[in-house]
Residue, then its C-alpha position, 0 to 999 in steps of 0.5 A: m529536559a524534554l522537547d521545548l514545545y514553546r520553541t517547536a510552536a514557533q517554528i510550526d507557526a513559521a512554516v505554516a505561514i510560507a506554506d503554499f495554500g493561497s491563490a497561486r496554488e488555487r491557480r495551479m490546481e485549475a490548470v491541472l484540473a483543465a489538464l484531467r478534464d481534457g486530457d486523452a488516454a492515448t496521447l498521454n500514454a504516448r507522450v510517457e512513452e516518448a520520455q521513457g527513461l528521461l523523466a525524473f518522476l513516475p508518470a501513471e498509465a492511463v487505462e480509461p479517459p483520465g477525466s472519467v467519473f463513475d457512480a458507485p454500482a448497486v451492492p448485491d443482496d447478499f455479499s461477504v468482505v474478507a480482510t487481513d492485516g498484520s503486525h510484528i515484533d521485530v528481531n531485537r538485539h536487546l533480547p537474549l533469544r534471536c526471534a520475532l513474532v508476526n501476527i496476522g489478524g483477519c475477518r470475514l464479514t457476511y451481510g444480507a439474509g446470513a449475516d455473520a462475522e468470523l474474527f481470527s488472529r494467528p501469531r507465529l513466533r520465528t526462531s529457527d534459521a529458516e525463518l530468520f534468513l532467506r537463503d539463495p537455493d543456488t549458494p546456500s551460504a548466501r542469506q538475507a536476515v528477516e528484519g527491518a524492512l525485510m521483515g516488513l515485506v515478509r509480513t506483507v506477503e503473509e497477510a496476502m497468504a492468509l487472505a488467499e487461505a480465507v478466500e479458498a475456505d469460504d464455501s458460501g458462494l457469495p460475491t466476495l471482495a477480498l481486502l488488504d491494507g496498503t499497497l500491492v507494490l512491493w516498492e522495495l523489490g524494484g529500483e535501479l540498484p544492481p541486481r534489480g533493486r536492494y535485495p538480490d534475485y533470490v529474495r525477489e523470487q521468494l517474496l514476490d514470485d512464490g509469495l505475494l503473486s502466488a497468494l493473488e493467483r490463488i485468489r484469481d483461481v477462486s474467482a474463476r468459480r465464483q465472483v471474487a475481486v481483490g484489492s488493497y485500500i489506501s487511507l489518505p493516499n500521498s501519491t502523484e503518479v496521476v498528477n505526473l501523467l498530467r504534467l506531461g500533459l502540460c509539457d511544452l517540449d518537443p521532444v517531451g519530458h527531457c527534464q534532465t537535458h532541458c529544464r534542469a538550469l531553469v528556475p521552478g515556476t518558469r514552465r508550464c508543467d510546474a503547475a503540478h508541482g507539489l499537488t497530490d493525486r488526492e487533492l486532484f480527485e477532492r475537486t472531481l469526485a462526489p460521494g460514492q464515485r470513483s475515478a478512472v483507472f490507471a495502471s502503476r508504472s512502478p519497475v517491479a509492478r510493470d515488469a515482474y507482476g505479469a496479469h497481477r500488474v498493479h492498476f488503481f482508482y481513487v473513490n470518494v467514501e464521504e469522509e476521504i479520497g482513498r486509493v484502491e488497488v487491484p490486479a489487472w484481472v479485476a481492473l479489466d474485467p467490468a464485473s469485478l471492478s464494479l464489485a470492488h467499487a461497490l463494496v469498498v464505498d459500502n464497507a467504508r460507509r459501515g465504517a465511518g470512512y475506512p472499511v470496517a472490514l480493515q478495522e476489524a482485521h486491524e484489531q486482530a492483528v495489532v500488537t500494543g506497547a504492553d504486548r511488546e513488554a509482555f512478549r519481552n517478560m515471557v522470553e525472559r521467564a522462559l529462559e529462566e525457567r530452563g536455567l539459560p542465561v538472561y541478559t540484555s544491554q546496559k541501554q535497554r536496562t537503563k531505559r527500564r529503570p526509573w530515574v529522578 
């Protein structure tokens, strides 16, 4: 029997009925908005430092006055936007050949007098041991299989490397925005678990130092010769880092932020800082940003971004692209350079307007990268046919076989 939609609908109605959408939420939002308007960057950052290691949540670091609002700068007459995106087919134990496919798509869109568009798609089949495992150079027997979440990280790095290659190959000399989809923070490479997250140090070095950060450094090198800004765009962000920073501004404790020590036994709703509970940064800036405007710049305090990114430490701002509030992440060398920051702001807004609320360059990159369900089935058939033509065994699990066979 399939999903019982009647019972499911009843549960959805019940959930909506008790959801926090009423006047109490509005009062809490007003308290947080007041903290945003009145917040002082130095004071808030000092409170974060005072509570370092004691917080049960992750706050941002304020780089500009938190309540600041900036109009979109003018767009250059001639410019380009370069974007990459990726999809992959993970290692599948139901296939007789151990392999994976990563497809990187991208585009270069040129605007102005020499308007042009260049699209590309680069599939890469990973079959060798070197491609399917990351190895510790000091202990060759130590290895991590590139599949699941790690395959996702590898694909993110390949997207960044392809973006760097596209920026380096552009000899137009035009102001350029280089854009990725999603976050620049490789969250899985941080954390508190030993040694420094869920993966060993050699994985971190290969994917971060030799991968993402190397790609960002290559783009930074190009920016020394011509105007280039690099960043990533997150649609419908669900982050709470700015709200968490303002939560500290609402905290009544002295010293501040001893959540686990002082507040663990208190009933939620009895503390002033509870006004921030359940609110997102996106909801906050929906109230403060007019179309085209951006928020203040903040820096990520994610352990991996703070401790390992160096000059590429992730900064971010929120922007109203008319259809939604998006989050733009940029490395520190873009965020702290007024010209680069202005270029990123202006071209993200412009490109989102051209794409009906989402950057058109990312839309085009996605179209080149996407691997559809039909593509996945075709890939499976190609693998099996190639094995059969060479007289090699073709097999699969009974589970997979029953899924592919029609039943009454």
